[in-house]
Rosetta silent file (secondary structure, phi, psi, omega in degrees, C-alpha in Angstrom):
SEQUENCE: XXXXXXXXXXXXXXXXXXXXXXXXXXXXXXXXXXXXXXXXXXXXXXXXXXXXXXXXXXXXXXXXXXXXXXXXXXXXXXXXXXXXXXXXXXXXXXXXXXXXXXXXXXXXXXXXXXXXXXXXXXXXXXXXXXXXXXXXXXXXXXXXXXXXXXXXXXXXXXXXXXXXXXXXXXXXXXXXXXXXXXXXXXXXXXXXXXXXXXXXXXXXXXXXXXXXXXXXXXXXXXXXXXXXXXXXXXXXXXXXXXXXXXXXXXXXXXXXXXXXXXXXXXXXXXXXXXXXXXXXX
SCORE:     score description
SCORE:     0.000 S_00000001
   1 L     0.000  143.786 -179.787  -88.873  -74.133  -30.671 S_00000001
   2 L   -78.731  163.314  179.904  -90.991  -75.304  -33.548 S_00000001
   3 H   -67.745  -35.510 -179.398  -89.707  -77.337  -36.413 S_00000001
   4 H   -65.697  -38.358 -179.110  -90.505  -74.590  -38.917 S_00000001
   5 H   -65.312  -44.229  179.385  -88.414  -72.038  -36.972 S_00000001
   6 H   -62.786  -40.285 -179.578  -85.409  -74.363  -36.826 S_00000001
   7 H   -64.376  -44.288 -179.134  -85.740  -75.122  -40.500 S_00000001
   8 H   -68.022  -31.022 -178.320  -85.936  -71.448  -41.495 S_00000001
   9 H   -76.681  -34.656 -178.101  -83.019  -70.569  -39.245 S_00000001
  10 H   -84.694   -9.474 -179.802  -80.778  -73.326  -40.509 S_00000001
  11 L   -70.695  125.248 -178.139  -81.575  -72.653  -44.169 S_00000001
  12 L   -70.248  140.552  178.894  -78.557  -71.003  -45.776 S_00000001
  13 L   -81.669  134.611 -178.286  -79.162  -67.580  -47.337 S_00000001
  14 L   -90.111  117.076 -179.803  -78.481  -67.355  -51.037 S_00000001
  15 L  -106.276  137.505  179.052  -76.320  -64.328  -51.820 S_00000001
  16 L   -76.179  131.276  179.418  -75.832  -63.001  -55.314 S_00000001
  17 L   -60.686  149.477 -178.835  -72.138  -62.966  -56.311 S_00000001
  18 H   -62.637  -32.735  179.620  -70.530  -59.577  -56.646 S_00000001
  19 H   -63.411  -30.647  178.425  -69.611  -60.317  -60.241 S_00000001
  20 H   -84.078  -24.862  179.924  -73.312  -60.647  -61.069 S_00000001
  21 H   -72.328  -36.549 -174.922  -74.305  -57.569  -59.070 S_00000001
  22 H   -61.676  -48.424  176.611  -72.000  -55.192  -60.925 S_00000001
  23 H   -61.532  -35.573  178.733  -73.615  -55.582  -64.391 S_00000001
  24 H   -64.702  -42.324  178.640  -77.050  -55.286  -62.801 S_00000001
  25 H   -64.973  -37.404  178.500  -76.087  -52.056  -61.044 S_00000001
  26 H   -62.982  -42.359  179.297  -74.669  -50.685  -64.277 S_00000001
  27 H   -63.987  -42.432 -179.820  -77.921  -51.357  -66.115 S_00000001
  28 H   -64.185  -44.353 -178.405  -79.955  -49.722  -63.320 S_00000001
  29 H   -65.854  -35.639  179.297  -77.733  -46.655  -63.214 S_00000001
  30 H   -67.102  -29.379 -177.289  -77.877  -46.275  -66.994 S_00000001
  31 H   -89.049   -4.938  178.882  -81.668  -46.266  -66.938 S_00000001
  32 L   -71.606  133.134 -177.445  -81.983  -43.666  -64.201 S_00000001
  33 H   -65.283  -31.750 -177.828  -83.331  -40.384  -65.656 S_00000001
  34 H   -67.694  -27.275  179.792  -81.087  -38.238  -63.493 S_00000001
  35 H   -66.348  -43.402  178.023  -78.012  -39.848  -65.003 S_00000001
  36 H   -64.290  -41.715  178.568  -78.949  -38.725  -68.509 S_00000001
  37 H   -64.194  -39.885  179.711  -79.759  -35.232  -67.231 S_00000001
  38 H   -65.262  -39.411  178.089  -76.443  -35.078  -65.370 S_00000001
  39 H   -65.741  -40.838  177.365  -74.531  -36.115  -68.488 S_00000001
  40 H   -63.404  -40.830  177.832  -76.336  -33.485  -70.544 S_00000001
  41 H   -64.953  -39.622  178.319  -75.547  -30.815  -67.945 S_00000001
  42 H   -63.140  -38.552  176.821  -71.904  -31.896  -67.911 S_00000001
  43 H   -62.204  -41.009  177.436  -71.778  -31.523  -71.691 S_00000001
  44 H   -65.181  -39.065  178.122  -73.100  -27.956  -71.433 S_00000001
  45 H   -62.117  -40.317  178.748  -70.537  -27.152  -68.742 S_00000001
  46 H   -63.785  -41.844  178.895  -67.758  -28.408  -71.014 S_00000001
  47 H   -62.225  -44.271  178.991  -69.007  -26.239  -73.881 S_00000001
  48 H   -66.032  -35.692  178.637  -69.094  -23.145  -71.641 S_00000001
  49 H   -65.306  -42.793  177.312  -65.636  -23.980  -70.299 S_00000001
  50 H   -64.641  -38.425  176.412  -64.223  -24.190  -73.827 S_00000001
  51 H   -60.689  -46.255 -179.472  -65.976  -20.917  -74.667 S_00000001
  52 H   -65.011  -41.008  178.485  -64.429  -19.231  -71.610 S_00000001
  53 H   -63.366  -41.886 -177.656  -60.970  -20.619  -72.403 S_00000001
  54 H   -69.696  -30.083 -176.364  -61.184  -19.402  -76.002 S_00000001
  55 H  -101.472  -25.397 -174.005  -62.297  -15.858  -75.136 S_00000001
  56 H  -111.854  -38.276 -175.015  -60.668  -15.187  -71.732 S_00000001
  57 H   -91.025  -39.408 -174.592  -57.621  -17.396  -71.262 S_00000001
  58 L   -90.656    5.434 -179.730  -56.165  -17.722  -74.763 S_00000001
  59 L  -118.645  156.850  179.562  -56.527  -14.045  -75.670 S_00000001
  60 L   -82.288  153.783  178.245  -54.616  -10.981  -74.570 S_00000001
  61 L   -58.943  137.413  179.453  -56.326   -8.332  -72.389 S_00000001
  62 L    84.432    2.607 -179.944  -58.297   -5.822  -74.427 S_00000001
  63 L   -73.233  161.168 -178.416  -58.636   -8.057  -77.471 S_00000001
  64 H   -65.990  -31.935 -177.756  -61.799   -8.046  -79.554 S_00000001
  65 H   -63.829  -27.870 -178.320  -62.570  -11.686  -78.670 S_00000001
  66 H   -70.077  -13.563  175.717  -63.048  -10.781  -74.993 S_00000001
  67 H   -70.890  -16.305  178.179  -66.159   -8.817  -75.906 S_00000001
  68 H  -103.419   23.215 -178.435  -67.833  -12.197  -76.491 S_00000001
  69 L   -61.245  140.785  178.250  -66.865  -13.547  -73.074 S_00000001
  70 H   -63.602  -28.548  179.608  -69.421  -15.921  -71.499 S_00000001
  71 H   -66.672  -49.248  177.257  -69.289  -13.973  -68.236 S_00000001
  72 H   -64.265  -34.673  179.146  -70.326  -10.721  -69.909 S_00000001
  73 H   -63.987  -43.702  179.805  -72.851  -12.637  -72.008 S_00000001
  74 H   -65.850  -36.200  175.993  -74.566  -14.096  -68.938 S_00000001
  75 H   -63.937  -44.667  178.530  -74.717  -10.637  -67.345 S_00000001
  76 H   -65.684  -34.814  178.874  -76.292   -9.236  -70.515 S_00000001
  77 H   -65.319  -40.133  176.623  -78.682  -12.190  -70.668 S_00000001
  78 H   -61.920  -41.479  177.022  -79.909  -11.449  -67.148 S_00000001
  79 H   -68.164  -35.725 -179.636  -80.546   -7.828  -68.105 S_00000001
  80 H   -66.304  -37.678 -177.969  -82.206   -8.904  -71.340 S_00000001
  81 H   -68.076  -19.437  177.380  -84.641  -11.210  -69.570 S_00000001
  82 L   -91.027   -2.902  179.816  -85.932   -8.271  -67.525 S_00000001
  83 L   -75.982  129.280 -177.983  -86.617   -6.203  -70.655 S_00000001
  84 H   -69.879  -23.954 -179.133  -90.341   -5.818  -71.270 S_00000001
  85 H   -77.330  -15.787 -176.110  -89.854   -5.735  -75.043 S_00000001
  86 H   -63.171  -42.743  179.811  -88.293   -9.195  -75.115 S_00000001
  87 H   -62.248  -34.024  177.067  -91.615  -10.999  -74.730 S_00000001
  88 H   -63.934  -46.139 -179.915  -92.994   -8.994  -77.641 S_00000001
  89 H   -64.460  -40.546  178.701  -90.150  -10.054  -79.917 S_00000001
  90 H   -64.430  -43.465 -179.623  -90.494  -13.701  -78.844 S_00000001
  91 H   -62.629  -40.279  179.546  -94.258  -13.611  -79.403 S_00000001
  92 H   -64.556  -43.601 -179.989  -93.822  -12.120  -82.897 S_00000001
  93 H   -65.372  -42.411  179.339  -91.273  -14.777  -83.856 S_00000001
  94 H   -66.118  -35.138  176.516  -93.426  -17.614  -82.513 S_00000001
  95 H   -62.739  -40.758  178.610  -96.443  -16.250  -84.397 S_00000001
  96 H   -66.318  -36.629  176.471  -94.454  -16.364  -87.627 S_00000001
  97 H   -63.126  -44.773 -178.260  -93.399  -19.940  -86.858 S_00000001
  98 H   -64.384  -44.010 -179.754  -97.019  -20.971  -86.281 S_00000001
  99 H   -65.119  -44.680  179.073  -98.255  -19.314  -89.475 S_00000001
 100 H   -62.940  -41.023  178.858  -95.457  -20.805  -91.565 S_00000001
 101 H   -67.350  -39.992  179.090  -96.023  -24.273  -90.091 S_00000001
 102 H   -64.236  -42.329  178.018  -99.790  -24.051  -90.610 S_00000001
 103 H   -65.110  -39.203  178.680  -99.349  -23.059  -94.260 S_00000001
 104 H   -65.193  -38.430  176.522  -96.840  -25.879  -94.760 S_00000001
 105 H   -65.932  -42.597 -178.979  -99.288  -28.377  -93.253 S_00000001
 106 H   -64.141  -28.766  179.299 -102.128  -27.098  -95.428 S_00000001
 107 H   -92.778  -45.641 -170.462 -100.000  -27.595  -98.541 S_00000001
 108 H   -72.407  -39.479 -177.161  -97.793  -30.538  -97.615 S_00000001
 109 H   -67.264  -51.286  177.503 -100.311  -32.993  -96.155 S_00000001
 110 H   -60.564  -41.197  178.646 -102.794  -33.013  -99.100 S_00000001
 111 H   -64.937  -40.598  178.461  -99.945  -33.114 -101.616 S_00000001
 112 H   -64.205  -40.145  176.816  -98.252  -35.894  -99.681 S_00000001
 113 H   -62.603  -41.645 -179.498 -101.454  -37.929  -99.570 S_00000001
 114 H   -68.865  -44.046 -178.843 -101.913  -37.506 -103.323 S_00000001
 115 H   -65.435  -39.684 -179.939  -98.295  -38.284 -104.177 S_00000001
 116 H   -72.886  -22.442 -176.158  -98.249  -41.334 -101.930 S_00000001
 117 H   -88.270  -30.430 -174.435 -101.550  -42.664 -103.309 S_00000001
 118 L  -119.266  116.395 -178.832 -100.912  -42.376 -107.036 S_00000001
 119 H   -63.728  -36.301  179.585  -97.739  -43.805 -108.529 S_00000001
 120 H   -63.545  -42.742  178.483  -98.109  -41.826 -111.747 S_00000001
 121 H   -65.213  -39.057  178.285  -98.294  -38.540 -109.816 S_00000001
 122 H   -62.541  -44.779  179.602  -95.269  -39.516 -107.753 S_00000001
 123 H   -63.495  -33.736 -177.923  -93.240  -40.294 -110.869 S_00000001
 124 H   -77.596  -31.604 -173.573  -94.255  -36.967 -112.433 S_00000001
 125 H  -102.361  -18.878 -174.553  -93.566  -34.782 -109.390 S_00000001
 126 H   -58.197  -47.527  178.565  -90.651  -36.475 -107.627 S_00000001
 127 H   -60.857  -41.183 -179.173  -87.843  -34.902 -109.720 S_00000001
 128 H   -66.223  -42.656 -179.911  -89.383  -31.423 -109.416 S_00000001
 129 H   -65.039  -42.665  179.431  -89.938  -31.759 -105.666 S_00000001
 130 H   -65.557  -35.852  177.463  -86.425  -33.047 -105.065 S_00000001
 131 H   -65.508  -48.640 -179.493  -85.011  -30.191 -107.170 S_00000001
 132 H   -66.360  -34.528 -178.590  -86.977  -27.520 -105.297 S_00000001
 133 H   -63.862  -31.647 -177.668  -86.209  -29.101 -101.936 S_00000001
 134 L   -81.852   -4.204  176.480  -82.476  -28.710 -102.484 S_00000001
 135 L   -84.797  126.905  179.735  -82.769  -24.945 -103.069 S_00000001
 136 L   -62.588  132.753  178.082  -81.972  -23.026  -99.907 S_00000001
 137 H   -59.247  -29.714 -178.439  -85.001  -21.015  -98.707 S_00000001
 138 H   -68.995  -22.824  178.273  -82.694  -18.062  -98.052 S_00000001
 139 H   -70.173  -16.110  178.272  -81.830  -17.860 -101.747 S_00000001
 140 H   -87.633   -0.754 -174.506  -85.443  -16.845 -102.365 S_00000001
 141 H   -58.254  -48.921  179.046  -85.170  -13.790 -100.087 S_00000001
 142 H   -61.580  -40.128  179.812  -84.651  -11.141 -102.809 S_00000001
 143 H   -66.037  -40.078  179.699  -87.452  -12.630 -104.923 S_00000001
 144 H   -62.881  -39.574  179.140  -89.776  -12.801 -101.889 S_00000001
 145 H   -67.539  -40.340  179.286  -89.181   -9.124 -101.118 S_00000001
 146 H   -66.516  -35.017 -177.909  -89.813   -8.128 -104.737 S_00000001
 147 H   -81.412  -41.808 -171.561  -93.044  -10.151 -104.881 S_00000001
 148 H  -110.640   -4.832 -178.531  -94.496   -9.500 -101.417 S_00000001
 149 L    80.109 -168.110 -179.052  -92.764   -6.305 -100.303 S_00000001
 150 L   -96.390  137.533  179.753  -91.291   -5.692  -96.865 S_00000001
 151 L   139.115 -151.783 -175.781  -93.032   -7.092  -93.807 S_00000001
 152 H   -78.699  -28.692 -172.922  -94.444  -10.397  -92.648 S_00000001
 153 H   -62.371  -44.550  175.977  -95.622  -11.754  -96.002 S_00000001
 154 H   -64.614  -30.747  177.358  -92.181  -12.568  -97.462 S_00000001
 155 H   -67.263  -42.967  177.396  -91.269  -14.204  -94.143 S_00000001
 156 H   -60.383  -41.604  179.279  -94.390  -16.371  -94.283 S_00000001
 157 H   -62.097  -47.234 -177.603  -93.505  -17.382  -97.843 S_00000001
 158 H   -66.070  -40.377  179.557  -89.929  -18.328  -96.955 S_00000001
 159 H   -67.756  -40.002  177.765  -90.938  -20.253  -93.824 S_00000001
 160 H   -63.617  -43.310  179.266  -93.634  -22.133  -95.708 S_00000001
 161 H   -62.123  -36.883 -178.955  -91.205  -23.015  -98.483 S_00000001
 162 H   -72.093  -35.621 -172.173  -88.703  -24.297  -95.913 S_00000001
 163 H   -91.755  -17.001 -171.762  -91.195  -26.391  -93.926 S_00000001
 164 H   -71.165  -30.088 -172.680  -93.353  -27.904  -96.658 S_00000001
 165 H   -70.902  -47.773  176.657  -90.812  -30.462  -97.918 S_00000001
 166 H   -61.792  -34.354  179.010  -90.285  -32.590  -94.789 S_00000001
 167 H   -70.061  -45.078 -179.477  -94.040  -32.645  -94.207 S_00000001
 168 H   -62.477  -49.382 -176.555  -94.861  -33.539  -97.823 S_00000001
 169 H   -69.067  -36.492  177.678  -92.237  -36.265  -98.130 S_00000001
 170 H   -67.195  -40.284  178.337  -93.006  -37.761  -94.704 S_00000001
 171 H   -64.231  -44.973  178.177  -96.725  -37.887  -95.501 S_00000001
 172 H   -61.803  -40.069  177.319  -96.095  -39.551  -98.868 S_00000001
 173 H   -63.918  -37.615  177.818  -93.794  -42.070  -97.191 S_00000001
 174 H   -65.669  -38.217  177.950  -96.496  -42.829  -94.635 S_00000001
 175 H   -64.720  -43.255  179.859  -99.076  -43.505  -97.348 S_00000001
 176 H   -67.530  -23.311 -179.058  -96.723  -45.899  -99.119 S_00000001
 177 L   -87.657   -1.683 -179.641  -96.052  -47.690  -95.828 S_00000001
 178 L   -64.290  147.707  178.418  -99.737  -48.437  -95.178 S_00000001
 179 L   -71.183  122.826 -178.116 -100.726  -52.087  -94.912 S_00000001
 180 H   -64.024  -31.246  179.954 -102.312  -53.127  -98.201 S_00000001
 181 H   -67.026  -32.634  177.772 -104.559  -55.627  -96.444 S_00000001
 182 H   -66.917  -42.526  177.556 -106.107  -52.838  -94.366 S_00000001
 183 H   -65.661  -38.861  178.729 -106.952  -50.863  -97.486 S_00000001
 184 H   -65.027  -37.196  177.507 -108.333  -53.988  -99.126 S_00000001
 185 H   -64.522  -40.034  178.436 -110.515  -54.627  -96.073 S_00000001
 186 H   -63.583  -40.170  178.238 -111.909  -51.103  -96.277 S_00000001
 187 H   -66.823  -37.834 -179.591 -112.780  -51.630  -99.951 S_00000001
 188 H   -67.807  -24.532  176.947 -114.427  -54.971  -99.198 S_00000001
 189 L   -88.839   11.896  177.024 -116.619  -53.251  -96.617 S_00000001
 190 L    62.165   34.532  177.270 -117.787  -50.808  -99.338 S_00000001
 191 L   -74.339  139.455  177.117 -116.126  -47.838  -97.667 S_00000001
 192 L   -73.536  170.826  178.930 -116.133  -44.663  -99.709 S_00000001
 193 H   -61.947  -40.699 -179.983 -112.918  -42.809 -100.553 S_00000001
 194 H   -66.177  -41.775  178.653 -113.609  -40.224  -97.876 S_00000001
 195 H   -65.544  -40.264  177.052 -114.315  -42.911  -95.266 S_00000001
 196 H   -64.492  -41.419  179.597 -111.136  -44.777  -96.214 S_00000001
 197 H   -65.178  -41.458 -174.998 -109.144  -41.567  -96.054 S_00000001
 198 H   -75.545  -41.520 -171.766 -110.629  -40.542  -92.702 S_00000001
 199 H  -100.023  -15.102 -177.529 -110.620  -43.856  -90.859 S_00000001
 200 H  -119.644  -55.098 -171.832 -107.681  -45.726  -92.442 S_00000001
 201 H   -71.176  -52.037 -176.776 -105.240  -43.473  -94.274 S_00000001
 202 H   -61.159  -47.654  175.220 -105.097  -40.453  -91.959 S_00000001
 203 H   -62.005  -31.766 -178.771 -104.649  -42.462  -88.721 S_00000001
 204 H   -71.749  -30.569 -178.199 -102.084  -44.623  -90.509 S_00000001
 205 H   -98.467    2.938 -174.959  -99.929  -41.701  -91.660 S_00000001
 206 H   -59.575  -43.095 -178.708 -100.258  -39.639  -88.463 S_00000001
 207 H   -63.406  -37.924  178.606  -96.916  -40.749  -87.058 S_00000001
 208 H   -68.452  -39.037  178.067  -95.168  -39.852  -90.313 S_00000001
 209 H   -63.031  -43.609  179.887  -96.873  -36.444  -90.419 S_00000001
 210 H   -65.861  -34.966  174.408  -95.787  -35.706  -86.848 S_00000001
 211 H   -63.655  -42.525  175.890  -92.242  -36.739  -87.706 S_00000001
 212 H   -62.793  -36.414  178.050  -92.316  -34.317  -90.616 S_00000001
 213 H   -64.946  -42.450  177.577  -93.627  -31.590  -88.307 S_00000001
 214 H   -59.293  -46.196  178.094  -90.736  -32.155  -85.899 S_00000001
 215 H   -63.544  -39.185 -178.522  -88.241  -31.845  -88.740 S_00000001
 216 H   -65.978  -38.079  179.825  -90.054  -28.783  -90.079 S_00000001
 217 H   -62.534  -42.356  177.306  -89.936  -27.002  -86.707 S_00000001
 218 H   -61.836  -41.979  178.587  -86.172  -27.410  -86.569 S_00000001
 219 H   -66.842  -42.197 -179.302  -85.788  -26.055  -90.098 S_00000001
 220 H   -59.878  -42.956 -176.714  -88.174  -23.170  -89.416 S_00000001
 221 H   -66.864  -32.308  178.106  -86.288  -22.052  -86.329 S_00000001
 222 H   -72.844  -40.538 -176.411  -83.011  -21.997  -88.257 S_00000001
 223 H   -77.886  -23.956 -172.545  -84.469  -20.090  -91.220 S_00000001
 224 H   -59.261  -48.687 -172.477  -86.488  -17.661  -89.068 S_00000001
 225 H   -60.140  -50.443  176.460  -83.652  -15.453  -87.807 S_00000001
 226 H   -65.494  -29.352  177.297  -82.191  -14.496  -91.207 S_00000001
 227 H   -66.247  -32.520 -179.288  -85.726  -14.066  -92.564 S_00000001
 228 L   -78.926    8.823  173.292  -86.454  -11.531  -89.815 S_00000001
 229 L   -99.224   15.764 -178.058  -83.656   -9.360  -91.161 S_00000001
 230 L   -93.050   46.183  174.000  -85.845   -8.355  -94.124 S_00000001
 231 L    79.506   16.057  176.862  -86.674   -4.888  -92.870 S_00000001
 232 L   -84.648  166.767 -175.676  -89.110   -5.860  -90.099 S_00000001
 233 L  -114.564   13.101  178.452  -89.262   -3.998  -86.799 S_00000001
 234 L  -157.137  155.056 -179.395  -89.846   -6.874  -84.383 S_00000001
 235 L   120.841  164.803 -177.034  -88.669  -10.420  -83.850 S_00000001
 236 H   -67.830  -37.681  176.440  -85.544  -12.203  -82.681 S_00000001
 237 H   -64.045  -36.983  176.705  -83.721  -11.639  -85.974 S_00000001
 238 H   -63.275  -40.505  179.588  -84.459   -7.919  -85.723 S_00000001
 239 H   -65.080  -37.541  176.727  -82.948   -7.848  -82.223 S_00000001
 240 H   -59.239  -46.632  177.799  -79.808   -9.564  -83.542 S_00000001
 241 H   -63.189  -39.800 -178.866  -79.399   -6.824  -86.155 S_00000001
 242 H   -64.319  -43.605  178.652  -80.092   -4.125  -83.590 S_00000001
 243 H   -65.914  -34.591  176.903  -77.417   -5.393  -81.195 S_00000001
 244 H   -66.040  -43.484 -179.782  -74.931   -5.567  -84.072 S_00000001
 245 H   -65.968  -31.655  178.298  -75.680   -2.001  -85.120 S_00000001
 246 L   -84.234   -0.579 -177.483  -75.265   -0.821  -81.509 S_00000001
 247 L    56.913   30.866  177.925  -71.963   -2.736  -81.235 S_00000001
 248 L   -92.595   81.818 -171.072  -73.412   -4.423  -78.125 S_00000001
 249 H   -70.092  -35.634  177.591  -71.530   -7.676  -78.569 S_00000001
 250 H   -67.856  -35.680  174.850  -72.394   -9.176  -75.205 S_00000001
 251 H   -66.138  -37.021  178.332  -76.077   -8.477  -75.906 S_00000001
 252 H   -62.999  -44.794  178.697  -75.666  -10.128  -79.301 S_00000001
 253 H   -66.687  -34.151  176.457  -74.215  -13.272  -77.710 S_00000001
 254 H   -63.211  -39.133  176.999  -76.993  -13.214  -75.114 S_00000001
 255 H   -67.268  -36.468  177.101  -79.547  -13.233  -77.942 S_00000001
 256 H   -61.776  -44.153  177.535  -77.724  -16.128  -79.583 S_00000001
 257 H   -63.066  -41.827 -178.872  -77.993  -18.097  -76.329 S_00000001
 258 H   -65.409  -41.153  178.351  -81.655  -17.189  -75.971 S_00000001
 259 H   -63.151  -41.922  177.286  -82.454  -18.266  -79.535 S_00000001
 260 H   -62.749  -41.636 -179.909  -80.707  -21.581  -78.916 S_00000001
 261 H   -66.365  -42.629  178.909  -82.622  -22.128  -75.668 S_00000001
 262 H   -64.406  -40.472  176.687  -85.982  -21.314  -77.270 S_00000001
 263 H   -63.808  -38.365  177.334  -85.247  -23.664  -80.165 S_00000001
 264 H   -61.406  -44.978 -179.376  -84.304  -26.401  -77.701 S_00000001
 265 H   -70.840  -31.342  174.748  -87.594  -26.026  -75.842 S_00000001
 266 H   -63.696  -44.914  178.563  -89.562  -25.949  -79.095 S_00000001
 267 H   -65.235  -37.865  177.652  -88.022  -29.257  -80.130 S_00000001
 268 H   -63.183  -42.350  178.132  -88.685  -30.673  -76.665 S_00000001
 269 H   -63.177  -38.616  177.948  -92.341  -29.630  -76.907 S_00000001
 270 H   -64.982  -39.509  179.099  -92.587  -31.292  -80.327 S_00000001
 271 H   -66.699  -40.745  178.842  -91.095  -34.521  -78.954 S_00000001
 272 H   -64.715  -42.451  178.593  -93.488  -34.513  -75.982 S_00000001
 273 H   -62.671  -39.625  178.819  -96.468  -33.915  -78.265 S_00000001
 274 H   -62.204  -43.768 -179.104  -95.327  -36.778  -80.499 S_00000001
 275 H   -67.996  -32.480  178.105  -95.098  -39.156  -77.533 S_00000001
 276 H   -71.009  -38.158 -178.552  -98.527  -38.113  -76.288 S_00000001
 277 H   -79.846  -30.715 -177.908 -100.138  -38.633  -79.683 S_00000001
 278 L  -124.966   70.223 -174.743  -98.201  -41.805  -80.517 S_00000001
 279 L   -63.595  -26.408 -179.061  -97.622  -43.558  -77.152 S_00000001
 280 L   -87.275  -12.408 -179.733  -96.781  -46.862  -78.809 S_00000001
 281 L   -84.987    0.000    0.000  -94.280  -45.338  -81.214 S_00000001
């Protein structure tokens, strides 16, 4: 046998103590993606279990609460997903979300850039903006109908009013957070206002604008359903009213679940888009 073989064989193996392995395993398990997904699924199961207990176990047979049972709701949801009209209603609602968000961006981003750039303008507009922001968009519903009539236009107005504030305030906050030395460097290089805005300000406030968009999407989805009860003939809010008028309570709960699921996926898409655009954030 060679000397190297004897040396390697006689060398004692260093084993990590069990006390040190346990914290390491805990850290690894916490960082596994499936663990977070499993915890989220468990939370949903608990919510459904509490729902089932409240409607099926704690109520007497034939009570009104049993019409909202999760079992009947899931059956109605399966039937609803096979309805050809459902995609039409979803498409109409998503179109209204896109139009409202686009109008809010067209108004909120330029205003936010101006407010964040000029202190005098900020001082003059901040009280008015904060006052208007605290007014519920739904309180404008009667006025919107009187001004724009029945149809999509009052819905666009209400959605725009709801979404413009997080975008405007986030954009203004992003402008104020810009590095002053970067702006000074642009001026020293004789950059015009448009060049400074395009190459320094807009890239610098992009993360804040996207954060405002994420917040706006959540607000829009909440405001959308009651807005679609303004005499329109399509949309998720219209379906909610229709199921109520037909006394189809399991269908109504199925629509509530569907609206929640669509809102969840919208927020997920916004988060994914944010991470793709801002990988370092």
